[in-house]
C-alpha positions in Angstrom: 62.0 116.4 125.2 65.0 117.0 127.7 65.3 113.1 128.1 64.5 112.7 124.8 67.8 115.1 123.9 69.5 113.6 126.5 69.3 110.1 125.2 69.5 110.9 121.5 73.2 112.2 122.2 74.3 109.3 124.1 72.9 107.2 122.1 75.1 105.1 119.6 75.7 106.0 115.9 75.7 104.2 113.0 78.3 101.3 113.9 81.7 101.4 112.4 82.8 99.2 109.1 84.3 95.7 110.2 88.1 95.9 109.3 89.4 92.3 108.6 92.0 91.4 111.1 94.9 91.1 110.7 96.1 87.3 110.3 100.0 87.4 110.3 102.2 89.2 108.4 104.1 88.9 104.9 107.6 89.5 103.8 107.9 92.0 101.1 111.5 91.3 99.9 114.4 89.3 101.7 114.6 90.0 105.1 117.5 88.8 107.8 116.2 86.6 110.4 118.0 87.9 113.3 118.7 86.2 117.5 117.3 89.7 118.5 116.8 92.8 118.0 119.6 94.5 116.3 121.8 94.5 112.8 124.6 93.0 114.8 122.7 90.1 116.0 123.8 86.7 115.1 121.8 86.0 111.9 119.8 83.2 111.7 118.7 82.6 108.3 116.6 84.5 105.4 113.4 85.1 104.4 111.6 85.5 100.8 108.9 87.5 99.4 106.1 85.7 100.6 107.1 83.9 103.5 104.1 84.0 106.3 105.0 84.6 109.6 103.4 85.2 113.2 104.3 88.0 115.0 104.8 87.6 118.8 106.5 90.7 120.0 108.3 93.6 119.2 111.0 96.1 120.8 111.6 99.5 118.7 112.4 98.9 114.7 112.0 94.9 115.4 109.2 92.1 115.5 109.6 88.9 117.4 108.8 85.9 114.9 108.0 82.6 114.2 107.0 81.5 110.7 104.2 79.9 109.3 105.7 77.6 106.8 109.1 76.7 105.5 111.1 79.1 103.5 112.0 78.8 99.9 115.7 80.3 101.6 115.1 77.3 104.4 114.8 77.7 107.2 111.8 75.9 108.6 108.3 76.4 110.0 108.2 77.5 113.5 112.0 78.8 113.2 111.9 82.0 115.4 113.9 84.9 115.3 114.0 89.0 115.1 113.3 90.7 111.9 112.8 94.6 110.9 109.4 96.1 111.0 109.3 97.2 107.5 110.0 94.4 106.0 106.6 93.3 106.6 103.3 93.4 105.4 99.8 92.8 107.7 97.8 89.6 106.1 93.9 90.2 106.2 92.5 86.8 107.3 89.7 84.8 105.1 86.2 83.5 105.9 85.8 80.4 104.5 82.2 80.6 103.0 79.4 77.8 103.8 
């Protein structure tokens, strides 16, 4: 009986529902891309709402990002720089069916 109680107490419970993994981040408005983390760093370009980035690092309130596709405001795909975290929303990955 004691063994059954012990096994019941260490048995895994129901699995938590899977959350979609982040699949990059999306700018929520105009975002200044800079050469380093800080407002005093050299401006490299401007991202617009809907531009997507991949985050490769962070420092304080800043993300190190690379632009996934060309921005409507002209920075090219692959452009790297720093931008404030507060301007980005994680995107959920979607799975293709069949």
